[in-house]
Short mmCIF file of the C-alpha atoms (twelve columns), coordinates in Angstrom:
data_MODEL
# 
_entry.id   MODEL 
# 
loop_
_atom_site.group_PDB 
_atom_site.id 
_atom_site.type_symbol 
_atom_site.label_atom_id 
_atom_site.label_alt_id 
_atom_site.label_comp_id 
_atom_site.label_asym_id 
_atom_site.label_seq_id 
_atom_site.Cartn_x 
_atom_site.Cartn_y 
_atom_site.Cartn_z 
_atom_site.pdbx_PDB_model_num 
ATOM 1   C CA . MET A 1   -117.642 -8.147  3.574   1 
ATOM 2   C CA . SER A 2   -116.104 -10.528 1.062   1 
ATOM 3   C CA . LYS A 3   -113.086 -12.765 0.696   1 
ATOM 4   C CA . LEU A 4   -111.411 -12.771 -2.704  1 
ATOM 5   C CA . GLU A 5   -109.171 -15.486 -4.122  1 
ATOM 6   C CA . MET A 6   -107.090 -15.673 -7.282  1 
ATOM 7   C CA . VAL A 7   -106.367 -19.292 -8.207  1 
ATOM 8   C CA . SER A 8   -103.658 -20.002 -10.830 1 
ATOM 9   C CA . VAL A 9   -104.687 -16.915 -12.837 1 
ATOM 10  C CA . SER A 10  -102.969 -16.103 -16.139 1 
ATOM 11  C CA . LYS A 11  -103.544 -13.406 -18.730 1 
ATOM 12  C CA . THR A 12  -102.154 -13.384 -22.258 1 
ATOM 13  C CA . PHE A 13  -102.312 -10.697 -24.926 1 
ATOM 14  C CA . GLY A 14  -101.578 -12.679 -28.085 1 
ATOM 15  C CA . PRO A 15  -98.144  -14.274 -27.558 1 
ATOM 16  C CA . VAL A 16  -97.361  -12.046 -24.550 1 
ATOM 17  C CA . LYS A 17  -97.933  -13.398 -21.027 1 
ATOM 18  C CA . ALA A 18  -98.824  -10.404 -18.864 1 
ATOM 19  C CA . ILE A 19  -99.845  -12.503 -15.840 1 
ATOM 20  C CA . GLU A 20  -98.615  -16.051 -15.264 1 
ATOM 21  C CA . ASP A 21  -100.028 -18.573 -12.759 1 
ATOM 22  C CA . ILE A 22  -100.805 -16.141 -9.938  1 
ATOM 23  C CA . SER A 23  -102.511 -17.286 -6.736  1 
ATOM 24  C CA . PHE A 24  -103.231 -15.267 -3.586  1 
ATOM 25  C CA . SER A 25  -106.136 -14.447 -1.287  1 
ATOM 26  C CA . VAL A 26  -107.566 -11.292 0.238   1 
ATOM 27  C CA . GLU A 27  -109.312 -11.788 3.562   1 
ATOM 28  C CA . GLU A 28  -112.284 -9.765  4.794   1 
ATOM 29  C CA . ARG A 29  -111.322 -6.246  5.942   1 
ATOM 30  C CA . GLU A 30  -107.740 -6.756  4.770   1 
ATOM 31  C CA . PHE A 31  -105.672 -4.051  3.054   1 
ATOM 32  C CA . VAL A 32  -103.637 -5.820  0.359   1 
ATOM 33  C CA . VAL A 33  -101.131 -3.920  -1.774  1 
ATOM 34  C CA . LEU A 34  -99.931  -5.170  -5.168  1 
ATOM 35  C CA . VAL A 35  -96.506  -3.640  -5.707  1 
ATOM 36  C CA . GLY A 36  -93.781  -3.904  -8.305  1 
ATOM 37  C CA . PRO A 37  -91.941  -1.950  -10.995 1 
ATOM 38  C CA . SER A 38  -93.636  -0.554  -14.089 1 
ATOM 39  C CA . GLY A 39  -94.735  -3.327  -16.458 1 
ATOM 40  C CA . CYS A 40  -94.828  -6.047  -13.786 1 
ATOM 41  C CA . GLY A 41  -98.561  -6.743  -14.350 1 
ATOM 42  C CA . LYS A 42  -100.067 -5.216  -11.207 1 
ATOM 43  C CA . SER A 43  -102.604 -2.960  -12.972 1 
ATOM 44  C CA . THR A 44  -103.515 -5.769  -15.365 1 
ATOM 45  C CA . LEU A 45  -104.171 -7.984  -12.346 1 
ATOM 46  C CA . LEU A 46  -106.444 -5.337  -10.823 1 
ATOM 47  C CA . ARG A 47  -108.350 -5.038  -14.106 1 
ATOM 48  C CA . LEU A 48  -108.862 -8.821  -14.120 1 
ATOM 49  C CA . ILE A 49  -110.367 -8.568  -10.651 1 
ATOM 50  C CA . ALA A 50  -112.598 -5.678  -11.729 1 
ATOM 51  C CA . GLY A 51  -113.748 -7.518  -14.856 1 
ATOM 52  C CA . LEU A 52  -112.284 -4.948  -17.234 1 
ATOM 53  C CA . GLU A 53  -110.119 -7.696  -18.777 1 
ATOM 54  C CA . ASP A 54  -110.970 -11.354 -19.346 1 
ATOM 55  C CA . ILE A 55  -109.021 -14.024 -17.457 1 
ATOM 56  C CA . SER A 56  -107.160 -16.334 -19.881 1 
ATOM 57  C CA . ALA A 57  -106.753 -19.190 -17.379 1 
ATOM 58  C CA . GLY A 58  -107.489 -19.826 -13.708 1 
ATOM 59  C CA . ASP A 59  -110.312 -18.644 -11.457 1 
ATOM 60  C CA . LEU A 60  -111.419 -15.518 -9.590  1 
ATOM 61  C CA . LEU A 61  -113.447 -16.493 -6.510  1 
ATOM 62  C CA . ILE A 62  -115.441 -14.155 -4.295  1 
ATOM 63  C CA . ASN A 63  -116.781 -15.848 -1.178  1 
ATOM 64  C CA . GLY A 64  -116.076 -19.168 -2.878  1 
ATOM 65  C CA . THR A 65  -118.126 -18.394 -6.014  1 
ATOM 66  C CA . ARG A 66  -116.456 -18.255 -9.428  1 
ATOM 67  C CA . PHE A 67  -116.728 -14.727 -10.880 1 
ATOM 68  C CA . ASN A 68  -114.780 -15.071 -14.151 1 
ATOM 69  C CA . ALA A 69  -117.818 -14.433 -16.363 1 
ATOM 70  C CA . VAL A 70  -119.694 -12.001 -14.067 1 
ATOM 71  C CA . PRO A 71  -120.014 -8.492  -15.625 1 
ATOM 72  C CA . PRO A 72  -118.100 -5.718  -13.837 1 
ATOM 73  C CA . ALA A 73  -121.265 -3.948  -12.638 1 
ATOM 74  C CA . GLN A 74  -122.436 -7.106  -10.880 1 
ATOM 75  C CA . ARG A 75  -119.247 -7.941  -8.996  1 
ATOM 76  C CA . GLY A 76  -119.900 -5.663  -6.022  1 
ATOM 77  C CA . LEU A 77  -116.587 -3.882  -6.509  1 
ATOM 78  C CA . ALA A 78  -115.710 -0.199  -6.807  1 
ATOM 79  C CA . MET A 79  -112.567 1.044   -8.529  1 
ATOM 80  C CA . VAL A 80  -110.639 4.278   -8.013  1 
ATOM 81  C CA . PHE A 81  -108.428 5.019   -11.023 1 
ATOM 82  C CA . GLN A 82  -105.116 6.824   -11.355 1 
ATOM 83  C CA . SER A 83  -106.882 9.659   -13.199 1 
ATOM 84  C CA . TYR A 84  -109.729 11.256  -11.283 1 
ATOM 85  C CA . ALA A 85  -112.140 10.830  -14.222 1 
ATOM 86  C CA . LEU A 86  -114.535 13.484  -12.864 1 
ATOM 87  C CA . TYR A 87  -117.203 15.026  -15.061 1 
ATOM 88  C CA . PRO A 88  -116.072 18.658  -15.481 1 
ATOM 89  C CA . HIS A 89  -119.628 20.040  -15.793 1 
ATOM 90  C CA . MET A 90  -120.912 18.315  -12.640 1 
ATOM 91  C CA . THR A 91  -120.560 19.499  -9.058  1 
ATOM 92  C CA . VAL A 92  -118.848 17.444  -6.379  1 
ATOM 93  C CA . ALA A 93  -122.213 16.146  -5.165  1 
ATOM 94  C CA . GLU A 94  -123.273 15.221  -8.709  1 
ATOM 95  C CA . ASN A 95  -119.979 13.485  -9.445  1 
ATOM 96  C CA . MET A 96  -120.205 11.388  -6.294  1 
ATOM 97  C CA . SER A 97  -123.819 10.392  -6.891  1 
ATOM 98  C CA . VAL A 98  -123.749 9.813   -10.666 1 
ATOM 99  C CA . GLY A 99  -123.832 6.020   -10.328 1 
ATOM 100 C CA . LEU A 100 -126.815 6.126   -7.982  1 
ATOM 101 C CA . ARG A 101 -128.683 8.516   -10.269 1 
ATOM 102 C CA . ILE A 102 -128.094 6.234   -13.263 1 
ATOM 103 C CA . ALA A 103 -129.491 3.376   -11.166 1 
ATOM 104 C CA . ARG A 104 -132.553 5.578   -10.420 1 
ATOM 105 C CA . VAL A 105 -132.086 5.469   -6.655  1 
ATOM 106 C CA . ASP A 106 -134.562 7.636   -4.732  1 
ATOM 107 C CA . LYS A 107 -133.449 11.280  -4.497  1 
ATOM 108 C CA . ALA A 108 -133.804 11.363  -0.715  1 
ATOM 109 C CA . VAL A 109 -131.578 8.284   -0.396  1 
ATOM 110 C CA . ILE A 110 -129.000 9.861   -2.716  1 
ATOM 111 C CA . ALA A 111 -128.965 13.093  -0.714  1 
ATOM 112 C CA . SER A 112 -128.507 11.167  2.517   1 
ATOM 113 C CA . LYS A 113 -125.653 9.080   1.107   1 
ATOM 114 C CA . VAL A 114 -123.887 12.131  -0.386  1 
ATOM 115 C CA . SER A 115 -124.072 13.890  2.968   1 
ATOM 116 C CA . GLU A 116 -122.748 10.824  4.799   1 
ATOM 117 C CA . VAL A 117 -119.830 10.255  2.420   1 
ATOM 118 C CA . ALA A 118 -118.967 13.963  2.273   1 
ATOM 119 C CA . ALA A 119 -118.668 13.976  6.077   1 
ATOM 120 C CA . ILE A 120 -116.315 10.968  5.992   1 
ATOM 121 C CA . LEU A 121 -114.076 12.639  3.387   1 
ATOM 122 C CA . GLN A 122 -114.370 16.204  4.740   1 
ATOM 123 C CA . LEU A 123 -116.033 17.450  1.555   1 
ATOM 124 C CA . GLU A 124 -119.134 19.023  3.132   1 
ATOM 125 C CA . THR A 125 -118.168 22.595  2.172   1 
ATOM 126 C CA . LEU A 126 -117.214 21.621  -1.387  1 
ATOM 127 C CA . LEU A 127 -120.373 19.865  -2.600  1 
ATOM 128 C CA . ASP A 128 -121.415 22.709  -4.921  1 
ATOM 129 C CA . ARG A 129 -117.999 23.229  -6.520  1 
ATOM 130 C CA . LEU A 130 -116.915 22.039  -9.957  1 
ATOM 131 C CA . PRO A 131 -113.755 19.905  -10.376 1 
ATOM 132 C CA . ARG A 132 -111.766 22.848  -11.773 1 
ATOM 133 C CA . GLN A 133 -112.298 24.647  -8.467  1 
ATOM 134 C CA . LEU A 134 -110.672 21.831  -6.462  1 
ATOM 135 C CA . SER A 135 -107.085 20.916  -5.594  1 
ATOM 136 C CA . GLY A 136 -105.606 17.598  -6.712  1 
ATOM 137 C CA . GLY A 137 -106.124 16.059  -3.288  1 
ATOM 138 C CA . GLN A 138 -109.754 17.229  -3.176  1 
ATOM 139 C CA . ARG A 139 -110.422 15.761  -6.622  1 
ATOM 140 C CA . GLN A 140 -108.986 12.428  -5.497  1 
ATOM 141 C CA . ARG A 141 -111.241 12.472  -2.433  1 
ATOM 142 C CA . VAL A 142 -114.229 13.044  -4.713  1 
ATOM 143 C CA . ALA A 143 -113.197 10.046  -6.821  1 
ATOM 144 C CA . ILE A 144 -112.905 7.965   -3.647  1 
ATOM 145 C CA . GLY A 145 -116.297 9.262   -2.500  1 
ATOM 146 C CA . ARG A 146 -117.855 8.099   -5.772  1 
ATOM 147 C CA . ALA A 147 -116.593 4.602   -4.917  1 
ATOM 148 C CA . ILE A 148 -117.664 4.677   -1.259  1 
ATOM 149 C CA . ILE A 149 -121.202 5.801   -2.036  1 
ATOM 150 C CA . ARG A 150 -121.913 2.511   -3.842  1 
ATOM 151 C CA . ASP A 151 -121.298 0.446   -0.657  1 
ATOM 152 C CA . PRO A 152 -119.044 -2.024  -2.506  1 
ATOM 153 C CA . GLU A 153 -117.901 -5.369  -1.149  1 
ATOM 154 C CA . ILE A 154 -114.280 -4.598  -2.099  1 
ATOM 155 C CA . PHE A 155 -112.464 -1.374  -3.032  1 
ATOM 156 C CA . LEU A 156 -109.902 -1.418  -5.861  1 
ATOM 157 C CA . PHE A 157 -107.329 1.406   -6.053  1 
ATOM 158 C CA . ASP A 158 -105.126 1.728   -9.153  1 
ATOM 159 C CA . GLU A 159 -102.168 4.008   -8.284  1 
ATOM 160 C CA . PRO A 160 -104.509 6.729   -6.973  1 
ATOM 161 C CA . LEU A 161 -101.751 9.016   -5.664  1 
ATOM 162 C CA . SER A 162 -99.313  9.008   -8.575  1 
ATOM 163 C CA . ASN A 163 -100.625 12.302  -10.001 1 
ATOM 164 C CA . LEU A 164 -100.130 14.204  -6.721  1 
ATOM 165 C CA . ASP A 165 -97.072  16.069  -5.496  1 
ATOM 166 C CA . ALA A 166 -95.024  14.723  -2.571  1 
ATOM 167 C CA . ALA A 167 -96.845  16.651  0.170   1 
ATOM 168 C CA . LEU A 168 -100.289 15.695  -1.143  1 
ATOM 169 C CA . ARG A 169 -99.239  12.051  -1.534  1 
ATOM 170 C CA . LEU A 170 -98.305  11.944  2.137   1 
ATOM 171 C CA . GLN A 171 -101.573 13.621  3.162   1 
ATOM 172 C CA . MET A 172 -103.711 11.318  1.008   1 
ATOM 173 C CA . ARG A 173 -101.805 8.241   2.187   1 
ATOM 174 C CA . LEU A 174 -102.755 9.106   5.754   1 
ATOM 175 C CA . GLU A 175 -106.356 9.745   4.724   1 
ATOM 176 C CA . ILE A 176 -106.618 6.394   2.928   1 
ATOM 177 C CA . ALA A 177 -105.198 4.598   5.982   1 
ATOM 178 C CA . LYS A 178 -107.754 6.321   8.222   1 
ATOM 179 C CA . LEU A 179 -110.518 5.598   5.710   1 
ATOM 180 C CA . HIS A 180 -109.704 1.883   5.755   1 
ATOM 181 C CA . LYS A 181 -110.143 1.782   9.529   1 
ATOM 182 C CA . LYS A 182 -113.256 3.985   9.479   1 
ATOM 183 C CA . LEU A 183 -115.044 1.943   6.796   1 
ATOM 184 C CA . ASP A 184 -113.692 -1.422  8.035   1 
ATOM 185 C CA . ALA A 185 -113.311 -2.136  4.323   1 
ATOM 186 C CA . THR A 186 -111.569 -4.718  2.161   1 
ATOM 187 C CA . ILE A 187 -109.080 -2.930  -0.104  1 
ATOM 188 C CA . ILE A 188 -106.832 -4.060  -2.964  1 
ATOM 189 C CA . TYR A 189 -104.385 -1.289  -3.802  1 
ATOM 190 C CA . VAL A 190 -101.911 -1.071  -6.696  1 
ATOM 191 C CA . THR A 191 -98.766  1.049   -6.528  1 
ATOM 192 C CA . HIS A 192 -95.185  1.143   -7.758  1 
ATOM 193 C CA . ASP A 193 -94.201  3.143   -4.669  1 
ATOM 194 C CA . GLN A 194 -92.725  0.813   -2.058  1 
ATOM 195 C CA . VAL A 195 -93.183  3.491   0.666   1 
ATOM 196 C CA . GLU A 196 -96.946  3.462   0.048   1 
ATOM 197 C CA . ALA A 197 -96.906  -0.323  0.152   1 
ATOM 198 C CA . MET A 198 -94.940  -0.489  3.405   1 
ATOM 199 C CA . THR A 199 -97.063  2.114   5.218   1 
ATOM 200 C CA . LEU A 200 -100.560 1.131   4.061   1 
ATOM 201 C CA . ALA A 201 -100.631 -2.642  3.693   1 
ATOM 202 C CA . ASP A 202 -101.653 -5.442  6.004   1 
ATOM 203 C CA . LYS A 203 -100.224 -7.741  3.331   1 
ATOM 204 C CA . ILE A 204 -98.015  -7.051  0.314   1 
ATOM 205 C CA . VAL A 205 -97.910  -9.030  -2.934  1 
ATOM 206 C CA . VAL A 206 -94.611  -8.296  -4.712  1 
ATOM 207 C CA . LEU A 207 -94.849  -8.764  -8.495  1 
ATOM 208 C CA . ASN A 208 -92.158  -8.956  -11.137 1 
ATOM 209 C CA . GLU A 209 -92.614  -9.723  -14.842 1 
ATOM 210 C CA . GLY A 210 -96.130  -11.100 -14.326 1 
ATOM 211 C CA . ARG A 211 -95.221  -13.437 -11.467 1 
ATOM 212 C CA . ILE A 212 -95.404  -13.254 -7.679  1 
ATOM 213 C CA . GLU A 213 -91.982  -12.971 -6.050  1 
ATOM 214 C CA . GLN A 214 -93.164  -13.004 -2.435  1 
ATOM 215 C CA . ILE A 215 -96.239  -12.410 -0.254  1 
ATOM 216 C CA . GLY A 216 -96.100  -11.265 3.347   1 
ATOM 217 C CA . THR A 217 -96.463  -8.481  5.876   1 
ATOM 218 C CA . PRO A 218 -94.486  -5.277  5.254   1 
ATOM 219 C CA . LEU A 219 -92.002  -5.961  8.048   1 
ATOM 220 C CA . GLY A 220 -91.820  -9.642  7.168   1 
ATOM 221 C CA . LEU A 221 -90.772  -8.851  3.598   1 
ATOM 222 C CA . TYR A 222 -88.365  -6.149  4.738   1 
ATOM 223 C CA . THR A 223 -86.570  -8.295  7.308   1 
ATOM 224 C CA . ALA A 224 -86.692  -11.621 5.445   1 
ATOM 225 C CA . PRO A 225 -86.801  -11.076 1.653   1 
ATOM 226 C CA . ARG A 226 -86.907  -14.315 -0.308  1 
ATOM 227 C CA . ASN A 227 -84.587  -13.121 -3.066  1 
ATOM 228 C CA . ILE A 228 -82.463  -10.227 -4.276  1 
ATOM 229 C CA . PHE A 229 -85.340  -8.677  -6.237  1 
ATOM 230 C CA . VAL A 230 -87.548  -8.291  -3.136  1 
ATOM 231 C CA . ALA A 231 -84.568  -7.203  -1.016  1 
ATOM 232 C CA . SER A 232 -83.666  -4.477  -3.515  1 
ATOM 233 C CA . PHE A 233 -87.204  -3.318  -4.281  1 
ATOM 234 C CA . LEU A 234 -88.378  -2.794  -0.687  1 
ATOM 235 C CA . GLY A 235 -86.470  -0.194  1.256   1 
ATOM 236 C CA . SER A 236 -85.356  3.364   0.542   1 
ATOM 237 C CA . PRO A 237 -82.451  3.775   0.167   1 
ATOM 238 C CA . LYS A 238 -82.231  0.222   -1.101  1 
ATOM 239 C CA . MET A 239 -80.195  -2.601  0.382   1 
ATOM 240 C CA . ASN A 240 -76.439  -2.635  -0.244  1 
ATOM 241 C CA . LEU A 241 -75.371  -5.746  -2.191  1 
ATOM 242 C CA . LEU A 242 -71.801  -7.019  -1.946  1 
ATOM 243 C CA . PRO A 243 -70.505  -9.958  -4.024  1 
ATOM 244 C CA . GLY A 244 -68.383  -12.595 -2.334  1 
ATOM 245 C CA . ARG A 245 -67.363  -16.250 -2.115  1 
ATOM 246 C CA . VAL A 246 -67.785  -18.976 0.503   1 
ATOM 247 C CA . THR A 247 -64.341  -19.943 1.845   1 
ATOM 248 C CA . GLY A 248 -65.391  -22.333 4.589   1 
ATOM 249 C CA . SER A 249 -68.464  -23.801 6.281   1 
ATOM 250 C CA . ASP A 250 -68.990  -25.836 9.431   1 
ATOM 251 C CA . SER A 251 -72.000  -26.696 11.618  1 
ATOM 252 C CA . GLY A 252 -74.335  -24.249 9.905   1 
ATOM 253 C CA . THR A 253 -71.888  -21.331 9.785   1 
ATOM 254 C CA . ALA A 254 -70.310  -20.229 6.532   1 
ATOM 255 C CA . ARG A 255 -67.304  -17.944 6.213   1 
ATOM 256 C CA . ILE A 256 -67.702  -15.528 3.325   1 
ATOM 257 C CA . ASP A 257 -64.910  -13.438 1.836   1 
ATOM 258 C CA . LEU A 258 -66.255  -10.309 0.181   1 
ATOM 259 C CA . ASP A 259 -64.695  -9.335  -3.139  1 
ATOM 260 C CA . ILE A 260 -63.835  -5.932  -1.657  1 
ATOM 261 C CA . GLY A 261 -61.748  -7.448  1.118   1 
ATOM 262 C CA . ALA A 262 -63.727  -8.136  4.298   1 
ATOM 263 C CA . SER A 263 -64.410  -11.580 5.758   1 
ATOM 264 C CA . THR A 264 -67.231  -12.424 8.150   1 
ATOM 265 C CA . PRO A 265 -68.818  -15.545 9.665   1 
ATOM 266 C CA . ILE A 266 -72.541  -15.750 8.816   1 
ATOM 267 C CA . ASP A 267 -75.053  -18.295 10.055  1 
ATOM 268 C CA . VAL A 268 -76.693  -19.990 7.071   1 
ATOM 269 C CA . LYS A 269 -78.245  -23.340 6.223   1 
ATOM 270 C CA . ALA A 270 -75.118  -25.406 5.604   1 
ATOM 271 C CA . GLU A 271 -76.704  -27.630 2.983   1 
ATOM 272 C CA . ARG A 272 -77.395  -24.604 0.813   1 
ATOM 273 C CA . LEU A 273 -73.751  -23.525 0.474   1 
ATOM 274 C CA . SER A 274 -70.433  -25.193 -0.276  1 
ATOM 275 C CA . ASP A 275 -66.852  -23.973 -0.299  1 
ATOM 276 C CA . GLY A 276 -66.189  -21.917 -3.402  1 
ATOM 277 C CA . ASP A 277 -69.831  -20.927 -4.028  1 
ATOM 278 C CA . ARG A 278 -70.433  -17.411 -5.299  1 
ATOM 279 C CA . VAL A 279 -72.841  -15.442 -3.101  1 
ATOM 280 C CA . THR A 280 -74.175  -11.923 -2.625  1 
ATOM 281 C CA . VAL A 281 -74.223  -10.407 0.862   1 
ATOM 282 C CA . GLY A 282 -76.883  -7.771  1.529   1 
ATOM 283 C CA . ILE A 283 -77.118  -5.240  4.343   1 
ATOM 284 C CA . ARG A 284 -79.629  -2.447  4.930   1 
ATOM 285 C CA . PRO A 285 -78.181  1.103   5.125   1 
ATOM 286 C CA . GLU A 286 -79.476  1.579   8.683   1 
ATOM 287 C CA . SER A 287 -77.720  -1.621  9.874   1 
ATOM 288 C CA . ILE A 288 -74.214  -0.400  9.021   1 
ATOM 289 C CA . ALA A 289 -72.233  1.117   11.887  1 
ATOM 290 C CA . VAL A 290 -69.733  3.879   11.204  1 
ATOM 291 C CA . GLY A 291 -66.532  3.234   13.152  1 
ATOM 292 C CA . ALA A 292 -68.238  0.844   15.605  1 
ATOM 293 C CA . GLU A 293 -66.034  -1.642  17.448  1 
ATOM 294 C CA . GLY A 294 -67.163  -5.225  17.851  1 
ATOM 295 C CA . SER A 295 -68.642  -5.651  14.368  1 
ATOM 296 C CA . ASP A 296 -68.007  -8.949  12.590  1 
ATOM 297 C CA . ALA A 297 -66.335  -7.231  9.635   1 
ATOM 298 C CA . PHE A 298 -65.037  -3.794  8.692   1 
ATOM 299 C CA . LEU A 299 -64.809  -2.025  5.349   1 
ATOM 300 C CA . PRO A 300 -62.548  1.025   4.978   1 
ATOM 301 C CA . GLY A 301 -63.819  3.800   2.741   1 
ATOM 302 C CA . VAL A 302 -64.088  7.522   2.083   1 
ATOM 303 C CA . VAL A 303 -67.267  9.608   2.372   1 
ATOM 304 C CA . SER A 304 -68.227  10.953  -1.064  1 
ATOM 305 C CA . VAL A 305 -71.682  12.495  -0.482  1 
ATOM 306 C CA . VAL A 306 -73.623  13.515  2.640   1 
ATOM 307 C CA . GLU A 307 -77.367  14.189  2.589   1 
ATOM 308 C CA . GLN A 308 -78.627  15.928  5.748   1 
ATOM 309 C CA . LEU A 309 -82.368  15.256  6.033   1 
ATOM 310 C CA . GLY A 310 -82.903  16.460  9.583   1 
ATOM 311 C CA . GLY A 311 -84.084  13.284  11.279  1 
ATOM 312 C CA . GLN A 312 -81.557  11.225  9.348   1 
ATOM 313 C CA . THR A 313 -78.250  11.628  7.579   1 
ATOM 314 C CA . ILE A 314 -77.634  9.543   4.449   1 
ATOM 315 C CA . VAL A 315 -73.951  8.959   3.770   1 
ATOM 316 C CA . TYR A 316 -72.473  7.506   0.579   1 
ATOM 317 C CA . VAL A 317 -69.081  5.863   1.058   1 
ATOM 318 C CA . ASP A 318 -66.691  4.934   -1.747  1 
ATOM 319 C CA . ILE A 319 -65.067  1.543   -1.203  1 
ATOM 320 C CA . GLU A 320 -61.897  0.673   -3.070  1 
ATOM 321 C CA . GLY A 321 -62.667  -1.940  -5.720  1 
ATOM 322 C CA . GLY A 322 -66.447  -1.879  -5.148  1 
ATOM 323 C CA . SER A 323 -69.628  0.110   -5.646  1 
ATOM 324 C CA . PRO A 324 -70.448  2.965   -3.228  1 
ATOM 325 C CA . ILE A 325 -72.141  1.869   -0.002  1 
ATOM 326 C CA . THR A 326 -75.123  3.740   1.441   1 
ATOM 327 C CA . VAL A 327 -75.319  4.305   5.198   1 
ATOM 328 C CA . ILE A 328 -78.187  5.799   7.223   1 
ATOM 329 C CA . MET A 329 -77.183  7.591   10.434  1 
ATOM 330 C CA . GLU A 330 -79.738  8.917   12.904  1 
ATOM 331 C CA . GLY A 331 -80.146  12.665  13.372  1 
ATOM 332 C CA . LEU A 332 -77.741  15.316  12.101  1 
ATOM 333 C CA . ALA A 333 -74.492  13.346  11.981  1 
ATOM 334 C CA . ASP A 334 -71.242  15.277  12.269  1 
ATOM 335 C CA . ILE A 335 -69.600  13.880  9.151   1 
ATOM 336 C CA . THR A 336 -68.268  15.526  5.987   1 
ATOM 337 C CA . THR A 337 -67.211  14.539  2.494   1 
ATOM 338 C CA . GLY A 338 -63.643  13.319  2.186   1 
ATOM 339 C CA . THR A 339 -63.661  11.746  5.659   1 
ATOM 340 C CA . ALA A 340 -62.005  8.327   5.920   1 
ATOM 341 C CA . VAL A 341 -64.305  5.901   7.767   1 
ATOM 342 C CA . LYS A 342 -64.575  2.259   8.756   1 
ATOM 343 C CA . LEU A 343 -67.954  0.646   8.161   1 
ATOM 344 C CA . GLY A 344 -68.924  -2.094  10.591  1 
ATOM 345 C CA . LEU A 345 -70.982  -4.999  9.209   1 
ATOM 346 C CA . PRO A 346 -72.724  -6.874  12.053  1 
ATOM 347 C CA . GLY A 347 -73.170  -10.523 11.071  1 
ATOM 348 C CA . SER A 348 -76.672  -10.656 12.601  1 
ATOM 349 C CA . ALA A 349 -77.877  -8.001  10.114  1 
ATOM 350 C CA . LEU A 350 -76.490  -9.607  6.951   1 
ATOM 351 C CA . HIS A 351 -78.582  -11.301 4.272   1 
ATOM 352 C CA . VAL A 352 -76.974  -13.955 2.070   1 
ATOM 353 C CA . PHE A 353 -78.189  -14.847 -1.424  1 
ATOM 354 C CA . ASP A 354 -76.912  -17.723 -3.544  1 
ATOM 355 C CA . ASP A 355 -75.665  -17.472 -7.111  1 
ATOM 356 C CA . GLY A 356 -79.286  -17.599 -8.362  1 
ATOM 357 C CA . GLY A 357 -80.338  -14.699 -6.163  1 
ATOM 358 C CA . GLU A 358 -82.308  -16.781 -3.626  1 
ATOM 359 C CA . ALA A 359 -81.948  -16.170 0.119   1 
ATOM 360 C CA . VAL A 360 -80.049  -18.787 2.107   1 
ATOM 361 C CA . ASN A 361 -80.440  -17.205 5.531   1 
ATOM 362 C CA . ARG A 362 -83.147  -15.043 7.148   1 
ATOM 363 C CA . ILE A 363 -85.633  -16.724 4.793   1 
ATOM 364 C CA . GLY A 364 -89.238  -15.441 4.873   1 
# 
């Protein structure tokens, strides 16, 4: 197993900075997910690790050794791409073993490895089929098998599930999670899907415009986002954001008046806020109580849309003078459009961000 480190890594394409001064580490057997919106640099970063792009500045270290100039084939890494990239004229067994055959590995060793990997990925009955005879999920398992069979030090996954439908994505997500535990492998995984990131990762690296916004565990980032970008990106439906102004602070507690009318005391670091400061208050949809007494603040509104999902009910509430607020209620809630409601905002669940978008309470 190997530890990988990126130290002040940058990548430029002419005048464009795709990656800027990025540093993070991947420990042995860790599942690290690089996540962010399209164009944030996550796939470029993975290609730098794989050696498919040259690093413009900084260092890539594997077990403490600098690997910037090491050819891709000698890095001990295996990459699974977004496209399956299977040879259409080769069987499943031939596709998985192509790298070993090019390296002239003994046929008996190849047969043994193919059998072993096929058992791990439940492909034993498909070894003689061609790619066109496989489902999308089966093709992706073959592509993963081609990586496993090389016994790499680190696995690299570049949005491997983006070509699958919703049901297959869920199935393959579970299979990749099980595979990580079964192989005891080190994995670096790129996705734009925050649900994949939250469910698969030991550690998440959130990227935006070529820079790291925050690094942490899935729950750590969810409960204590460092800024509005991370707060908004992680979570589905996303966090509600309500603009407001500080109208008083004392002994670490600030009173914030929301622009849409509610006022609530919120514990924050007093030195970070002053009377009159503009702030944004964030609250997760599942933290809002509908008609609950004892909340620190209430917002009156009218239900505009109800989405019954079985295990949850998502309710969209129009607030006078503000954007609609999203609420998650457990189970099949007895609520209909047009209903007047009061939304309770518990102070302990609120996030506060300053005028620059940085968190001033619940800081991770």
